[in-house]
Steps between C-alpha positions, in 0.01 A plus 500: 500500500522154345194294427573165668160348423516169313362482149146361482442152369188628323487694175302820520276474194380859507847614397479333162247739353261234374260605227187338371604245243345535160243228443620251241233415245448148379646403164215398274512178298510561127133413438391769749757750380418467130124449462267544203334837547119537481330837460261621770312738266159343444371795300736437207411149385667421171420130447142410395360159598576379148861619536646191670542259213569201724157524668223259399219667296243344734652684795507824302128456428435448871694817580302698246169372638610613845565853371881492483657704221869514601744311714660657806882528498562201729272286282674620183836388639409181683234325287714445189810421712320221690336357188828493309711353780248216551594370155822370663324311779620160376854620417625669816411643839312829464603812688280606791339843480449778755271791422512814712236742371241737649169375629231522236749475212354183349725234651223237523429488123873489429514144638140383443520531120838324447402217735173435319665515159779265607283241670234479229750312285493198736257219417502329841377662817762551770553761769751721318443847645471595868421860596540586866369825653510622861124550554171337395375823345800518270468133413135545402590805291771315302284190462231709334755640251613149403141380475400781265780438248457119508122477486358369166840550336766263636480142626658586833369458853578757770396441861501730803605334826393701802351385829188718513245267344644152439675246720826342388314186395257698285786694343682174434202381290542808282872448430564123510346172389617148577532236229584140589736461208657847483482607862427864584404717202505879502176676403657846488766691307519813719448551874460838670534488877641642822805366693307339784256315274780385276692357796187315618466323163871412481482349849158331501372448142607164368605522134560878505820550302713788374738280300368625162495866601621734225417837659517603864366855538547688828284811472566769763825308547645729769235372743653152462856598588466482877705185545368418846138499385538318169559132560241442229744626236762249606224240476416609146865493391542149641187384310625607157660261251832670563568662837878505509754779467459755219816379331447358155768263367489211258446239771207685654353591160510135393296394804278808514466655150212725615471721806195693621527865399433742786332835434511754783282813491503788745489878533762477780737222405764414763873502425599326822727210390386278787137543405568452130714193566218282626294580189756296305513724194687382191683770301217745582403783267358822646239720334470825698351847470708814537418779739730799550662450837769665703824306543416263215709530191355410161838350423376203696327384185780575259783279384784511752733258676490699822288352785173682561409583858181610673142431389414364160337751268125499547493321837207718611301629204158665496287612204577829332132598542517482884527823697616467862429732794548513876300676772680591820256506795486390865337167587192659658423699182523209256129402494378855429785565258395188305138611496599853395712375210225272374248785510718792386655310208178309413683168518313193377608137462744532790688208660629583848758264654527484879721286723249276679151354460391675822602836353323405175169466683544809716593725207223365278236557769635848576488608135145367473393697808666819375318458171166453677552820700630703206195680357705709259619210286355196328526169689836326494477130423759322715570131552773288651700189412711301745547138610178533703302546176389177329621418149146542366462849646856582397422418133173691522674818620765472228228479233311795650819705521585422137150600398533837679248410774758539778700825533752396766624150585692471827718190510807329636796387292302210350423710192852636458626229266410449140121524525377687195202716599363718226572874505629568850556875483681542830686289755542635854758354736366587845822380661861521381620158375824373651649365179531626142337190347189549719476857381541399133234229516243720675530801272507257207125440533442818302634638167471153344494414131578857390230673712591800715497469878623659820639365825488696828695393812405634844818570700506593868802711607657208685502294180618767257861380508387138450289600197785688337722197555241280329478746210877515466527119495231484232674768294214749540584867459176658379257449789320831549373635832129575548455762770178477699459795737335430836252778425366288213398234752309729737183476291482127587586532869146477643413222257805311614407533871142384428623211288731376778218521755270308267760230443560471874127450559485250213790305648341500849170364366681235298702390804183466708336283232807277480522464880131417516542224243804364687310492834205329333728242341677428831181487710461150656204294381238495783366164384825321575 
């Protein structure tokens, strides 16, 4: 029997046997593909503080007084490179620099010392170095480092611009002076600030100029690469003496013989070309740390004409001294599992990251209540940091934690970047981070400057696949599993029930007090 049906006008796609196409990896530009490699081993320090011949003896003396004996690997590589390349400032444009190295590896000193040494040669005061950091805490930390090395040694002025204490007008009095003959005169050589405060001064402070800027430092640079949220960086580029394309020819060089050198520092440096493009980097040079990763060939840093694809070597690097663990447990068991780990492993100096300020408060109060009800153990000293905590209290808790007067600090992501808190022995991630860079920055609060540390991530079964994806993206293959049996938690069961009841009563009483105050405030005045 013949088939008289007409052929279909549509192609049946299921007959073509489609397969999942192999994902094509991005070809890396040469500067990412062939970086200068920096060691991550902070226990084998080969260069003493007297070992960098280019460094000023006055800075070496300051280092010695601070207790430094050796330079870390990133400092050994970067300090002499920056000092030497600055000798050509008047002859040509200087290459921009990107540094991708683990948290706590000494990145701050690697730019502080060369900047001070370079600028102390100038006899007139001009704003020549601008250091931008994502948070006030980080800005204060870096400002203190500059201040220590400058004080009573170099005729340089460093100023911190942040909106906590001074108005724009008051800050202006610290950085500028007006002279009838000469116009606006700079009173500073170095400014340390945050993006928002910097933008305020560019917009509203008359006389504020970046035309003489020699160094532009973006510390924690990956936080500045969200194009939609960083109009301030366009504003900075437009305020520089030269803000045009990064193409250097004779015509451009004749008009603009100098160009501000950009220094980018991060533990999770982006390789997205769109994000790197708006940073306007000129012939960038990458210093990066190596970590053994799957699917990353070491040939990426060897001489070859073949294009290199994938991630640049050392994109996500953590200290060698850091040990990483995960705990698989259901959501309802997380509070008791946390308490059990702290008690059973005698954990002290613990930073615990949670996803919201509400959860920060709840978890902190719950741990405090469990500790009060636990007669078998010594009291657990717990405090919390979030955006609801004032800057004064925030600083107080950090000092107490560093001094060993707080055992556990519950906080949001505000402490995840760059803040150097002494001797954090353990970082706990109460929730699985969505992205590799968030994971790297949080666990990077411990195992800093050659000290040992551990990081523990709590993973609920629903997020196990997500966590493994994050680990794979970060090149992590040695995260061990800590098994906590439910039977280990039974000893705390009654305490947990009593603690929840106590917190519920506490919350009820607090709500009544608040409602009473609101009613009293809204009560009409009988005299009217």
